[in-house]
N, C-alpha and C positions, 0 to 999 in steps of 0.2 A: 676828512684824513689830515688835512694840514692842522685841524686844533690838536689831534692827537700827537703830530710830530712837535708841537710848540709845547703838549704838555710832558713829553718824554724830553724834550730839550733842556727843562725847567729843573733846575738841582734840587729841588725837596723830592720829584717824584722819580729823578732818574734812575733810581735802585729798581725801580719797579718792572723795568724791562728786562733787567739783568737775573732777578730774583726767579727763580723755577717754581715758587709756590703761584705767582699769578700767571704764569704762561698758561695757553689753552690747551684742551688734554687732547692730544691727537686721536683722530678717526678709528684709527685701530684699538684704542686700547679705551676706547669711552663706552663700547657695549661688551657686556658678559657674552663669552661665548660658552654656548649649551649644547648639548649632546642632543645626540638626534633621539634620543628615547624622552624627551622632553617637547618632541614636535608637535604634539597633539594639542600643546597649552595655545599655539597660535591660532588654533581653528575648531577647539571642542567648545561647543556651548556651554559647558561649565565653568569656562575660564571668560566667558563673556558679559560683562556687566554693562550699560547703558545707563550714562550719566546724562541727569538734565542739569544740573548745578554742578558748580566747581566750588570748591572748599569757602569759599567768600558769597558764595549764592548767587551768583551771576550765570544766567542760562549758558548753557552749553550743548553743543550736541558732539560725545564722542564717545568712544567706546572704551574699556580695559584694554583691550586687543592692539590698541593702538598704543598704549603705553607699553604693554610687553616689547611691540616690534622697535619701540624707541628706546629700551635701557638693553634689551637681550638680542642675540645675534646667532643663527645655529653655526656651528663650526664646520666648515666646508671638508676640511683635511681629517677631522676626525670621522665624519660619515663617510667619506670615499676609503680611508683604508679599513673602517669596521668592515665595510661593504664586501670591499676586496679580501677580507679576511675569512667571512662568513662562506664567501664563494670559495675561496680555496679549501676550508674546511668541508663543506659537500661535496669538494671533487675527490678529498682524501676519503671520505666516507665512502662512495658510492667506489673508489678503487679496492678498500678493502673488503666491501662486500662482492664484488666481483671476483676475488682472490678467492673468498672462503668458498663460495658458491663453486668454483672450479675444482678446489681443493676435496671438498665433499664429494664430486661427481667422479672423481678417480679413484678414491677409495672404495 
């Protein structure tokens, strides 16, 4: 850590600390939020590839699913809202069916 402080105190590199191009990206913005429609992408076998070597030919042992989890995140707020909206729509449909059923029985 002291070496980093020395670098930032150096006149040649002092602008690096103030320049937003060199700031680390926040955790919230690092991953792309995806909708619940694409949830299967994380556990479906069609999206899973097992790598044996990396792009430079070195042996590795990981899958493409790990890469997907690294770059994408499920949006929790969207999934919660859409589920509550779908529940409300289902309740409204039931109420309409009951209302129609009662109206037909009286006629």
